[in-house]
N, C-alpha and C positions, 0 to 999 in steps of 0.2 A: 154966901159961904163958899169956901174953897172946895175943890174936887175931893172926892173920896175914892179910894181904890184898894184892891187887895192884890197881894203878890201871888202869882201862880207858881208855887214852889215846884210842882211836878214838871212844868214846862220850862222853867228857868235853868240856865246853865252859866258857867263861868263867862261865856261869851255874850250871853243875852239874858236880860232881865225881862220877864213877862208879867204885866199887871193887867187887871180887869177893872174897868170903871164900875162902881157899885150902883150908879144911876140913881142917886138920892135926889128926889125932885127939888129939894130946897137948896141943893148945892150946884155949883158949876160942874160941867162935864170935864173929864180929863182933857179932851180936845180944846175946850175953851179956857182951860187953866193950866196949859202945858208948862208955862214958865215956872209956876209954883210947884208943879209935880216934879219937874227936873231938879229945881233948887232943893226940894225936900229930900229926894232920893240921893242926890250928891252929898248933902249935909249928913245923911245917915250912913254914908260910906257904901251905898249899894250900887253906885254907878262909877266905878273907877274908870280911868282913861281907857277907851277902846271897847268897853262893854256896851252893846246895843240895848236899846229900850224899845220893847214892843208892847202894844196894849190892845185889848179887846174893848171895843166900844159898844154902844147900845144894840147894834145889829149883829153883834158877835163876829164882826170882821176883825182881822188882825192887821194893824197898821204899825208903822214905826215912828217914834219920835226921835228926830235926829238931835244928837247932843255933841256939841263941839266945845272943847275947853271948859267942860263942866256947865255949859249953858244951853238952853233950848235954841235950836237952829232950824227948825222946820219939821215937816212931815214927809214920809215916804211910804210906799206900800210895804207891808210886812214881808219878811223873808222866812218862808217855811223851811225848817231844817229837816 
């Protein structure tokens, strides 16, 4: 099954959307399903051009999913604002 996540409204801004992997054992992780995550968030209008996507994964570390032209383009360390 695809990854599940929740949007961290209090940490998200116009410049950065922050999500948290819900770590459902029957589902892929956000890390392992990044293409689907990006595709879904773009389709929902939550990742307009230029908005960063950061996510908390199972160890509660913050990392960035790089998005270029509306598609998954890799990973980078999270940027703390």
